[in-house]
Structures are given as structure tokens and as C-alpha cells.
C-alpha atoms as an extended CHARMM CRD file, in Angstrom:
* protein
*
        71  EXT
         1         1  MET       CA             23.9240000000       21.0520000000       30.8740000000  PROA      1               0.0000000000
         2         2  ASN       CA             24.4390000000       17.4980000000       29.7950000000  PROA      2               0.0000000000
         3         3  GLY       CA             22.5340000000       14.6590000000       31.2590000000  PROA      3               0.0000000000
         4         4  ARG       CA             24.6330000000       13.6470000000       33.9820000000  PROA      4               0.0000000000
         5         5  ALA       CA             25.0110000000       17.1170000000       35.5450000000  PROA      5               0.0000000000
         6         6  ALA       CA             20.4830000000       17.3200000000       34.8580000000  PROA      6               0.0000000000
         7         7  ALA       CA             20.7570000000       13.8630000000       37.1370000000  PROA      7               0.0000000000
         8         8  ALA       CA             23.0580000000       15.4690000000       39.6430000000  PROA      8               0.0000000000
         9         9  LEU       CA             21.7410000000       18.5970000000       40.3240000000  PROA      9               0.0000000000
        10        10  GLU       CA             17.9580000000       16.8190000000       40.5030000000  PROA      10              0.0000000000
        11        11  ALA       CA             19.0960000000       14.0750000000       43.1840000000  PROA      11              0.0000000000
        12        12  VAL       CA             20.9550000000       16.8620000000       45.1630000000  PROA      12              0.0000000000
        13        13  LEU       CA             18.0780000000       19.1920000000       44.7050000000  PROA      13              0.0000000000
        14        14  ARG       CA             15.8050000000       15.8180000000       45.9120000000  PROA      14              0.0000000000
        15        15  GLY       CA             17.8340000000       15.5770000000       48.9440000000  PROA      15              0.0000000000
        16        16  LEU       CA             17.7730000000       19.0590000000       50.0740000000  PROA      16              0.0000000000
        17        17  GLY       CA             13.9630000000       18.5820000000       49.6670000000  PROA      17              0.0000000000
        18        18  THR       CA             14.1720000000       15.8580000000       52.0850000000  PROA      18              0.0000000000
        19        19  VAL       CA             16.2200000000       17.7910000000       54.5920000000  PROA      19              0.0000000000
        20        20  ARG       CA             14.0610000000       20.6000000000       54.7620000000  PROA      20              0.0000000000
        21        21  TRP       CA             11.1190000000       18.6230000000       55.2900000000  PROA      21              0.0000000000
        22        22  TYR       CA             12.9830000000       16.5930000000       57.8700000000  PROA      22              0.0000000000
        23        23  LEU       CA             13.8730000000       19.2930000000       59.6230000000  PROA      23              0.0000000000
        24        24  ARG       CA             10.3680000000       21.3270000000       59.5320000000  PROA      24              0.0000000000
        25        25  GLU       CA              8.7920000000       18.3050000000       60.8970000000  PROA      25              0.0000000000
        26        26  VAL       CA             11.3690000000       17.8680000000       64.0010000000  PROA      26              0.0000000000
        27        27  THR       CA             11.1950000000       21.0730000000       65.0690000000  PROA      27              0.0000000000
        28        28  GLY       CA              7.0370000000       21.5170000000       64.6810000000  PROA      28              0.0000000000
        29        29  GLU       CA              6.5790000000       23.8320000000       62.0350000000  PROA      29              0.0000000000
        30        30  THR       CA              4.6090000000       21.9270000000       59.8450000000  PROA      30              0.0000000000
        31        31  ALA       CA              2.0830000000       21.6590000000       62.9270000000  PROA      31              0.0000000000
        32        32  TYR       CA              0.8240000000       25.1550000000       62.1140000000  PROA      32              0.0000000000
        33        33  ASP       CA              0.1690000000       24.5700000000       58.4990000000  PROA      33              0.0000000000
        34        34  ARG       CA             -1.5530000000       20.8640000000       59.5040000000  PROA      34              0.0000000000
        35        35  HSD       CA             -3.1440000000       23.2460000000       62.1250000000  PROA      35              0.0000000000
        36        36  CYS       CA             -4.2660000000       25.8470000000       59.8430000000  PROA      36              0.0000000000
        37        37  GLU       CA             -5.6530000000       23.0780000000       57.0550000000  PROA      37              0.0000000000
        38        38  HSD       CA             -7.4900000000       21.5990000000       59.5350000000  PROA      38              0.0000000000
        39        39  HSD       CA             -8.9420000000       24.8050000000       60.3040000000  PROA      39              0.0000000000
        40        40  ARG       CA            -10.1260000000       25.9370000000       57.5060000000  PROA      40              0.0000000000
        41        41  ARG       CA            -12.6330000000       22.2680000000       57.2160000000  PROA      41              0.0000000000
        42        42  SER       CA            -13.3040000000       22.0780000000       60.0640000000  PROA      42              0.0000000000
        43        43  HSD       CA            -14.3550000000       26.1990000000       60.1820000000  PROA      43              0.0000000000
        44        44  PRO       CA            -14.8720000000       27.9250000000       56.9010000000  PROA      44              0.0000000000
        45        45  ASP       CA            -16.1220000000       31.2620000000       58.1430000000  PROA      45              0.0000000000
        46        46  LEU       CA            -13.3730000000       32.3000000000       60.6260000000  PROA      46              0.0000000000
        47        47  PRO       CA            -10.1000000000       33.1890000000       59.7370000000  PROA      47              0.0000000000
        48        48  PRO       CA             -7.2660000000       30.7740000000       61.1700000000  PROA      48              0.0000000000
        49        49  PRO       CA             -4.6100000000       32.2830000000       64.0800000000  PROA      49              0.0000000000
        50        50  THR       CA             -2.0030000000       33.6330000000       63.1420000000  PROA      50              0.0000000000
        51        51  ARG       CA              1.4530000000       31.4170000000       63.7990000000  PROA      51              0.0000000000
        52        52  ARG       CA              2.0080000000       33.6780000000       66.9140000000  PROA      52              0.0000000000
        53        53  GLU       CA             -1.9480000000       32.7970000000       68.3640000000  PROA      53              0.0000000000
        54        54  PHE       CA             -1.2680000000       28.9440000000       67.2330000000  PROA      54              0.0000000000
        55        55  GLN       CA              1.9190000000       28.8990000000       69.4770000000  PROA      55              0.0000000000
        56        56  ARG       CA              0.5730000000       30.3940000000       72.7010000000  PROA      56              0.0000000000
        57        57  MET       CA             -2.0130000000       27.7870000000       72.2100000000  PROA      57              0.0000000000
        58        58  ARG       CA              0.0250000000       25.0720000000       71.6200000000  PROA      58              0.0000000000
        59        59  SER       CA              2.7630000000       26.0590000000       74.4600000000  PROA      59              0.0000000000
        60        60  ARG       CA             -0.4760000000       26.9000000000       76.9540000000  PROA      60              0.0000000000
        61        61  ARG       CA             -1.8630000000       23.3510000000       75.8440000000  PROA      61              0.0000000000
        62        62  LEU       CA              1.4790000000       21.5860000000       76.4820000000  PROA      62              0.0000000000
        63        63  GLU       CA              2.6780000000       23.5540000000       79.8650000000  PROA      63              0.0000000000
        64        64  GLU       CA             -1.3210000000       22.1200000000       80.7540000000  PROA      64              0.0000000000
        65        65  GLU       CA             -1.2360000000       18.6470000000       79.6070000000  PROA      65              0.0000000000
        66        66  PRO       CA              2.9480000000       17.6170000000       79.3370000000  PROA      66              0.0000000000
        67        67  LEU       CA              2.8410000000       14.3680000000       76.5980000000  PROA      67              0.0000000000
        68        68  SER       CA              5.6140000000       12.3310000000       79.0500000000  PROA      68              0.0000000000
        69        69  ARG       CA              5.2190000000       11.9830000000       82.8890000000  PROA      69              0.0000000000
        70        70  CYS       CA              7.8280000000       10.0830000000       84.6850000000  PROA      70              0.0000000000
        71        71  CYS       CA              5.4210000000        8.7000000000       87.0820000000  PROA      71              0.0000000000
């Protein structure tokens, strides 16, 4: 592989990485990762919740405390 092809491949891979990051942020996929990181720092003696448990907690919280209100 010559230098130009390697540079083009690197640019494509970097672009795909950016798209992946963006999609994970938009869909909320990173919320679980951030929660686990916070949980490990705050409660090192307890295991973090599973992804399913986290999604249930998150859904329940959003239902009880909506982020936006019309009035």
C-alpha cells in the first residue's frame, strides 16, 4: 500500500469512528458507559447494574421526571 492509499484509508477510518461516536451519543448508548464509570468511582464495592437494569431505571426516571414540559 502506498502512502496516498494509507492516508486515504486512515481518513476513512477516522471518519467512521466519528460517525460511530456521534450515533452512540445521539442514541444514548454512551449513557450506560458513563453511568458504569460513575458507579465504579462512587461505589467500588458494588457491581454496576446490567444494561437492562440501567435502561429500566432510566426509563422510570424519565417517566417520573420529564426533561421538557409544555407549560
